[in-house]
N, C-alpha and C positions, 0 to 999 in steps of 0.2 A: 368341570375340570375333568380331563381322562388322563389316568396313570397309564403310561407305555414304557415297555421294556426295550432297551436297545440291544438288538440280536447281535449273534458273534460276529457278524459281517460289518457291525457298526451303522445297521439301517434301523429306521423307525418306520412302521407303517402308520400312513395317516389315513387310509380309508379309499375304497374304490373310487368314491366321487371325486377325488383328487388326482386320479390318475392321469397322467400325461400333462398336467398343468405345470407351469413354471413356478417356482418360489424363489425368494431370497431369504437367506438364513443370516441374521446377524447374532454376534456373540458379544454384546455390551459388557460382561464380566465372565470369567472362567466359570464353567458350569451352567451358564444362563443363556439360553437361544431364545430368539425372536424369530418366528416363522411368518412370512407375509406372502401372501398368494397375489399374482399379478402377471400383467404383461410387461416384457422388457425390451428394450430398444436395443439392437446389436451395436456396439461401439462404431461399426462402418456406417450407421446410419444415424447416430446421434447428431450430425451437423444439420439433418433436416428440420430438427425442432430448435434450433438456434431463433431467437425473436426476429433477428434481422433477416435471415434466410425465409422464415415463415412469411414476413410482411412482402419480400420481394415475390415469393411463389404466389402469394393472394394478389399481387398487383398484376403479374403474368395472366393468371387465371382470369381476372377481370378483363384485360386487355382481350385475351383470346375468345372470350364470350361476346365482346361487342365487336370483334374483328373477324368475322367468318372466313374462312379460307377462300381464295378466289384463284383463278387460273393465272398464270404469269405469262407476261408478253417477253419470252427470252430474248428476241431481237432488241426490245427496248432495254433489257436488263443488260445486255451485252454493250449497247451503245453507251450505257450511264458507265459501266466499268472501263470502256475505252477512253471514254471522256476523261477520267479523273487522273 
């Protein structure tokens, strides 16, 4: 256990080894803080970690791996579009 003093600016130094790292600070009770080191997902990217989206991305990756890119016959494509 380390005892730290909160500075006049309201900051606590945790040590240079943590410089630049992200932490989440929880306050389960007044005067009690839990600090957890970690990597955090921005709200704008959180949808990528939904189980359904992850499964769809995995399926798309598998398809792309088994279907290498090939040249498109633009004339045949135009004919297909015109025929619809």
